[in-house]
C-alpha positions as CSV (number, residue, x, y, z in Angstrom):
1,M,-14.1,8.8,37.5
2,T,-11.2,10.9,36.3
3,S,-11.5,13.3,33.4
4,S,-9.2,11.1,31.2
5,E,-11.4,8.1,31.9
6,G,-14.5,10.2,31.1
7,N,-12.9,11.1,27.7
8,R,-12.2,7.5,26.9
9,S,-15.7,6.3,27.9
10,S,-17.4,8.9,25.7
11,R,-15.6,8.5,22.4
12,P,-16.9,10.9,19.7
13,T,-18.4,10.1,16.3
14,F,-16.2,11.6,13.6
15,N,-17.5,13.4,10.5
16,L,-15.4,12.6,7.4
17,L,-15.6,15.6,5.1
18,G,-13.9,13.8,2.3
19,F,-14.8,15.5,-1.0
20,S,-18.1,17.0,0.3
21,E,-17.1,20.5,-0.8
22,Y,-17.4,19.3,-4.4
23,T,-21.2,18.7,-4.3
24,G,-21.6,18.4,-8.1
25,L,-18.9,15.7,-8.3
26,Q,-20.2,13.3,-5.7
27,I,-21.8,10.8,-8.2
28,P,-18.9,11.1,-10.8
29,L,-16.4,10.5,-8.0
30,F,-18.4,7.5,-6.8
31,L,-18.4,5.9,-10.2
32,V,-14.7,6.6,-10.7
33,F,-13.7,5.1,-7.3
34,L,-16.2,2.2,-7.7
35,S,-14.5,1.4,-11.1
36,V,-11.0,1.6,-9.5
37,Y,-12.1,-0.6,-6.6
38,A,-13.5,-3.2,-9.0
39,V,-10.3,-3.2,-11.1
40,T,-8.2,-3.5,-8.0
41,L,-10.1,-6.5,-6.7
42,V,-10.2,-8.3,-10.1
43,G,-6.6,-7.4,-10.9
44,N,-5.1,-8.5,-7.6
45,L,-7.3,-11.6,-7.0
46,G,-6.7,-12.5,-10.6
47,M,-2.9,-12.2,-10.1
48,I,-3.1,-14.5,-7.1
49,I,-5.1,-17.1,-9.0
50,I,-2.8,-16.9,-12.0
51,I,0.2,-17.5,-9.8
52,M,-1.5,-20.4,-8.1
53,F,-2.5,-22.2,-11.4
54,N,0.7,-21.7,-13.3
55,P,3.6,-23.9,-12.0
56,K,6.1,-21.7,-14.0
57,L,5.1,-18.9,-11.7
58,H,5.9,-20.8,-8.5
59,T,9.1,-18.8,-8.1
60,I,10.4,-16.5,-5.4
61,M,9.5,-13.3,-7.3
62,Y,5.9,-14.4,-7.7
63,F,5.8,-15.6,-4.1
64,F,6.5,-12.0,-3.1
65,L,4.1,-10.7,-5.8
66,S,1.3,-12.9,-4.5
67,H,1.7,-11.3,-1.1
68,L,1.8,-7.9,-2.6
69,S,-1.5,-8.6,-4.4
70,F,-3.0,-9.8,-1.2
71,L,-1.9,-6.7,0.7
72,D,-3.3,-4.4,-2.0
73,C,-6.7,-6.2,-1.9
74,C,-6.8,-5.7,1.9
75,Y,-5.5,-2.2,1.8
76,S,-8.1,-1.1,-0.8
77,T,-10.9,-2.9,1.1
78,V,-10.1,-1.1,4.3
79,V,-10.5,2.3,2.7
80,T,-12.6,2.3,-0.4
81,P,-16.0,1.0,0.8
82,K,-16.2,3.8,3.4
83,L,-15.1,6.3,0.8
84,L,-17.9,5.1,-1.6
85,E,-20.5,5.2,1.2
86,N,-19.7,8.7,2.2
87,L,-20.0,9.9,-1.4
88,V,-23.7,8.9,-1.5
89,V,-25.0,9.3,2.0
90,K,-25.9,12.5,3.8
91,E,-24.4,11.7,7.2
92,K,-20.7,11.2,6.5
93,T,-19.9,9.7,9.9
94,I,-17.6,7.0,11.3
95,S,-17.5,5.8,14.9
96,F,-14.4,6.3,17.0
97,S,-13.6,2.6,17.1
98,G,-14.2,2.3,13.3
99,C,-11.9,5.2,12.7
100,I,-9.1,3.8,14.9
101,M,-9.5,0.3,13.3
102,Q,-9.3,1.8,9.8
103,F,-6.1,3.7,10.7
104,S,-4.6,0.5,12.4
105,F,-5.2,-1.7,9.4
106,T,-4.0,0.9,6.8
107,C,-0.8,1.3,9.0
108,I,-0.3,-2.5,9.0
109,F,-0.7,-2.9,5.3
110,S,1.4,0.2,4.3
111,G,4.2,-0.9,6.6
112,I,4.2,-4.4,5.2
113,E,4.1,-3.2,1.6
114,T,7.1,-0.9,2.2
115,F,9.4,-3.8,3.0
116,M,7.7,-6.2,0.6
117,L,8.7,-3.9,-2.3
118,A,12.3,-3.8,-0.9
119,A,12.4,-7.6,-0.6
120,M,11.3,-7.9,-4.3
121,V,14.1,-5.6,-5.4
122,Y,16.6,-7.6,-3.3
123,D,15.3,-10.8,-4.9
124,H,15.9,-9.2,-8.3
125,L,19.4,-8.3,-7.2
126,G,20.2,-11.9,-6.5
127,A,18.7,-13.1,-9.8
128,V,20.7,-10.6,-11.9
129,C,24.0,-10.3,-10.0
130,N,24.5,-13.9,-8.8
131,P,22.4,-16.2,-11.0
132,L,24.5,-19.2,-10.2
133,L,24.2,-18.7,-6.5
134,Y,20.6,-17.4,-6.6
135,T,18.9,-20.4,-5.2
136,T,21.4,-20.5,-2.3
137,I,21.1,-16.7,-1.6
138,M,17.3,-16.6,-1.9
139,S,16.6,-19.8,0.0
140,Q,13.0,-20.7,0.9
141,K,13.8,-20.1,4.5
142,L,15.1,-16.6,3.8
143,C,12.0,-15.7,1.7
144,V,9.7,-16.9,4.5
145,L,11.7,-14.8,7.0
146,L,11.5,-11.7,4.8
147,V,7.8,-12.0,4.5
148,A,7.2,-12.9,8.1
149,G,9.5,-10.0,9.2
150,S,7.6,-7.5,7.0
151,Y,4.2,-8.6,8.5
152,S,5.6,-8.6,12.0
153,W,7.1,-5.1,11.7
154,G,3.9,-3.7,10.1
155,L,2.0,-5.1,13.1
156,V,4.4,-3.6,15.6
157,C,4.3,-0.1,13.9
158,S,0.5,-0.2,13.9
159,L,0.1,-1.3,17.5
160,T,2.5,1.3,18.7
161,L,0.9,4.2,16.9
162,T,-2.6,3.0,17.7
163,Y,-1.8,2.8,21.4
164,F,-0.6,6.4,21.5
165,L,-3.7,7.5,19.6
166,L,-5.9,5.8,22.1
167,A,-4.0,7.5,24.9
168,L,-5.1,10.9,23.6
169,S,-8.3,12.7,24.7
170,Y,-11.0,13.7,22.2
171,G,-13.6,16.4,22.8
172,E,-16.2,18.2,20.8
173,S,-14.1,18.8,17.7
174,N,-14.9,15.8,15.5
175,I,-14.5,17.1,12.0
176,I,-12.0,15.1,10.0
177,N,-11.0,16.9,6.8
178,N,-10.2,13.8,4.8
179,F,-11.9,10.7,3.5
180,I,-9.7,8.4,5.5
181,C,-8.8,8.2,9.2
182,D,-5.1,8.9,8.9
183,H,-2.7,9.7,11.7
184,P,-2.4,13.5,11.0
185,V,-6.1,14.1,10.9
186,I,-6.9,12.0,14.0
187,V,-4.4,13.9,16.1
188,S,-5.7,17.2,14.6
189,V,-9.0,16.6,16.4
190,S,-7.5,15.6,19.7
191,C,-7.9,18.0,22.7
192,S,-4.7,16.8,24.4
193,D,-1.0,17.3,23.4
194,P,-0.3,14.9,20.5
195,H,3.4,15.7,20.4
196,I,4.6,12.2,21.4
197,S,2.2,10.5,19.0
198,Q,3.3,12.9,16.1
199,M,7.0,12.3,16.8
200,L,6.6,8.6,16.9
201,C,4.7,8.6,13.6
202,F,7.4,10.7,12.0
203,I,10.2,8.5,13.4
204,I,8.6,5.3,12.3
205,A,7.8,6.7,8.8
206,V,11.4,8.0,8.4
207,F,12.9,4.8,9.6
208,N,10.7,2.7,7.2
209,E,11.4,5.0,4.3
210,V,15.2,5.3,4.9
211,S,15.8,1.6,5.6
212,S,13.7,0.4,2.7
213,L,15.0,3.0,0.2
214,I,18.6,2.2,1.1
215,I,18.0,-1.5,0.2
216,I,16.2,-0.4,-3.0
217,I,18.8,2.2,-4.1
218,V,21.9,0.1,-3.4
219,S,20.3,-3.0,-5.0
220,S,19.3,-0.9,-8.1
221,V,22.8,0.4,-8.4
222,F,24.4,-3.0,-8.4
223,I,21.7,-4.3,-10.8
224,F,22.4,-1.4,-13.2
225,I,26.2,-2.0,-13.1
226,T,25.7,-5.7,-13.7
227,V,23.3,-5.1,-16.6
228,M,25.6,-2.7,-18.3
229,R,28.3,-5.3,-18.3
230,M,26.1,-7.8,-20.1
231,P,27.2,-8.4,-23.7
232,S,23.7,-9.3,-24.9
233,A,21.4,-6.4,-26.0
234,S,18.4,-8.7,-25.4
235,G,19.6,-9.3,-21.8
236,H,19.7,-5.5,-21.3
237,Q,16.2,-5.1,-22.6
238,R,14.7,-8.0,-20.6
239,T,16.3,-7.0,-17.3
240,F,15.5,-3.3,-17.7
241,S,11.9,-4.2,-18.5
242,T,11.7,-5.8,-15.0
243,C,13.5,-2.9,-13.5
244,V,11.0,-0.4,-15.0
245,S,8.2,-2.3,-13.4
246,H,9.8,-2.2,-10.0
247,R,10.8,1.4,-10.4
248,N,7.3,2.6,-11.3
249,A,5.6,0.8,-8.4
250,I,8.2,2.0,-5.9
251,T,8.3,5.6,-7.1
252,I,4.5,6.0,-6.8
253,F,4.3,4.3,-3.4
254,H,7.3,5.9,-1.7
255,G,6.7,9.3,-3.3
256,T,3.3,9.7,-1.7
257,I,4.5,8.4,1.7
258,L,7.4,10.8,1.7
259,F,5.1,13.7,0.8
260,L,2.5,12.9,3.5
261,Y,4.7,11.8,6.4
262,C,8.4,12.5,6.0
263,A,8.3,16.0,4.4
264,P,5.3,17.7,6.0
265,S,4.9,21.4,5.1
266,P,2.7,24.1,6.6
267,K,2.0,25.2,3.0
268,T,0.5,21.8,2.1
269,T,-3.3,22.2,1.5
270,W,-5.9,19.7,2.6
271,L,-6.7,19.1,-1.1
272,S,-3.1,18.1,-1.7
273,V,-3.3,15.7,1.2
274,K,-6.5,14.2,0.0
275,V,-5.2,13.7,-3.5
276,A,-2.0,12.1,-2.2
277,S,-4.1,9.9,0.1
278,V,-6.2,8.8,-2.9
279,F,-3.0,7.8,-4.7
280,Y,-1.5,5.6,-2.0
281,T,-4.7,4.0,-0.7
282,V,-6.9,3.7,-3.8
283,V,-4.9,4.1,-7.0
284,I,-1.6,2.3,-6.1
285,P,-3.4,-1.0,-5.2
286,M,-5.0,-0.9,-8.6
287,L,-1.7,-0.1,-10.5
288,N,0.5,-2.8,-8.9
289,P,-1.1,-5.8,-10.7
290,L,-1.1,-3.8,-14.0
291,I,2.5,-2.8,-13.6
292,Y,3.8,-6.3,-12.8
293,S,1.6,-8.1,-15.3
294,L,1.5,-6.1,-18.5
295,R,5.2,-6.6,-19.2
296,N,5.2,-10.3,-18.2
297,R,4.7,-12.9,-20.9
298,D,4.1,-15.8,-18.5
299,V,1.3,-13.9,-16.7
300,K,-0.4,-12.9,-20.0
301,D,-0.1,-16.5,-21.3
302,T,-1.6,-17.9,-18.2
303,F,-4.4,-15.3,-18.3
304,R,-5.2,-16.4,-21.9
305,K,-5.3,-20.0,-20.9
306,L,-7.5,-19.5,-17.8
307,V,-9.9,-16.9,-19.1
308,V,-9.9,-16.7,-22.9
309,T,-9.5,-20.5,-23.6
310,K,-12.0,-21.6,-21.0
311,F,-14.5,-18.9,-22.0
312,L,-14.3,-20.0,-25.7
313,W,-14.6,-23.6,-24.7
314,H,-17.8,-23.0,-22.7
315,T,-19.3,-20.9,-25.4
316,I,-18.7,-23.3,-28.3
């Protein structure tokens, strides 16, 4: 048996340090993240149910939004339960296969969400700039292709990076200074040269960010120009309200991705990396349903009918 085969047959068990240096904050952090996770599941599953039950929401925008909510549920569920477990147990370990699977799934969902947000902005561009041709531009076939393409590309990115992580050798160093098995921390504990894997991760991250941000920025510019030409002040307000929702979700998501993967700095502390990781894996999945629902009258009306009205009916 060769040395590389030996390394692959005796995979290490990783220790996730997480926030273990803050011993007095373990229980408060557990309660905070548990609350965030509960809100994430309720908010995103609630959004999916609301879209299903209200025929007025069976539109292209909410077709994309239902997929975004599904992604956020999956994304949060891959990361948060293990984070919660490690905040209350003494042995903060994760198996090699569990670590690789966690990375693989987070890579899939983040890749899909990157282009799902871009597709939502492109849909908004069609609705604002070409309302008469909107149903022709955003046909059902095109929407399905955009969603299928996002899922397929996310899977390709994940399989590629996972393959090169599995090709690395891992020795006695098994301390992961994070709460999540992310690409930088996995290669940091490898005992073989991770240059190819790191370069691939950087290239894929830059490609995803540049291509999606070009779509987002160009679409946003055309939307802004079109809105400013509208004679109606109410039209300005209604359109900008939707734009603000898109902008908030996109800024938070892409800001953290750019910080972690596209603009790495040797001065970046592990605490900064952990905080940024919390944002894009735990906080953003909670914020998306809030961002897209609080400004939407149809969503709030459907929520009242499904929850408030039925609750009152059963209590009377």
